[in-house]
One Martini backbone bead per residue (centre of mass of N, CA, C, O) as a GRO file, in nm:
protein
   67
    1MET     BB    1  -0.817   1.627  -0.231
    2LEU     BB    2  -0.511   1.506  -0.122
    3ASP     BB    3  -0.211   1.395  -0.285
    4GLU     BB    4   0.026   1.184  -0.117
    5ILE     BB    5   0.374   1.096  -0.063
    6ALA     BB    6   0.511   0.828   0.141
    7LEU     BB    7   0.760   0.698   0.365
    8LEU     BB    8   0.653   0.432   0.564
    9PRO     BB    9   0.623   0.227   0.824
   10ARG     BB   10   0.431  -0.041   0.867
   11TRP     BB   11   0.387  -0.023   1.178
   12LEU     BB   12   0.241   0.261   1.140
   13VAL     BB   13   0.030   0.182   0.870
   14GLY     BB   14  -0.124  -0.082   0.878
   15GLU     BB   15  -0.405  -0.011   0.959
   16ALA     BB   16  -0.470   0.192   0.735
   17LEU     BB   17  -0.438  -0.012   0.517
   18ARG     BB   18  -0.665  -0.217   0.615
   19GLU     BB   19  -0.889   0.035   0.618
   20GLY     BB   20  -0.827   0.228   0.355
   21GLN     BB   21  -0.678   0.509   0.409
   22LEU     BB   22  -0.441   0.374   0.257
   23GLN     BB   23  -0.211   0.345  -0.026
   24GLU     BB   24  -0.023   0.124  -0.197
   25ILE     BB   25   0.239   0.188  -0.463
   26LEU     BB   26   0.513   0.002  -0.367
   27SER     BB   27   0.494  -0.328  -0.296
   28GLY     BB   28   0.797  -0.422  -0.402
   29SER     BB   29   0.914  -0.247  -0.192
   30THR     BB   30   1.165  -0.235   0.083
   31GLY     BB   31   1.314   0.007   0.100
   32LEU     BB   32   1.602   0.143   0.281
   33GLY     BB   33   1.691   0.028   0.561
   34LEU     BB   34   1.659   0.183   0.814
   35PRO     BB   35   1.782   0.254   1.102
   36ILE     BB   36   1.803   0.171   1.456
   37HIS     BB   37   1.821   0.365   1.748
   38VAL     BB   38   1.962   0.343   2.078
   39VAL     BB   39   1.941   0.584   2.349
   40TRP     BB   40   2.152   0.654   2.636
   41LEU     BB   41   2.272   0.686   2.927
   42LYS     BB   42   2.556   0.680   3.082
   43GLY     BB   43   2.640   0.427   3.323
   44GLY     BB   44   2.683   0.174   3.525
   45VAL     BB   45   2.391   0.039   3.497
   46MET     BB   46   2.171  -0.134   3.316
   47PRO     BB   47   1.855  -0.150   3.294
   48ALA     BB   48   1.638  -0.401   3.256
   49ARG     BB   49   1.427  -0.261   3.073
   50LEU     BB   50   1.631  -0.184   2.851
   51ARG     BB   51   1.737  -0.471   2.783
   52VAL     BB   52   1.455  -0.576   2.694
   53THR     BB   53   1.398  -0.370   2.471
   54ILE     BB   54   1.642  -0.428   2.298
   55ASP     BB   55   1.590  -0.726   2.255
   56ALA     BB   56   1.311  -0.691   2.113
   57LEU     BB   57   1.406  -0.518   1.877
   58VAL     BB   58   1.608  -0.730   1.760
   59ALA     BB   59   1.387  -0.959   1.721
   60VAL     BB   60   1.216  -0.794   1.521
   61PHE     BB   61   1.435  -0.628   1.319
   62THR     BB   62   1.596  -0.876   1.245
   63PRO     BB   63   1.704  -1.030   0.987
   64GLN     BB   64   1.636  -1.317   0.825
   65PRO     BB   65   1.774  -1.569   0.696
   66PRO     BB   66   1.691  -1.764   0.400
   67TRP     BB   67   1.797  -2.041   0.549
   0.00000   0.00000   0.00000
């Protein structure tokens, strides 16, 4: 069995952690706060489905202030 260490986003490995397939070793770490970028071709009007997707990403991944 190979032992490997990786820094992976919780949304990607959450199920594997719950099922015991992966083990978290730095539970107190918040990670590096890597940015998320949305890239699209510049055009006249932004498609509604793209605007909805961007708004959903912002809602999910924008940190909430502690107050």
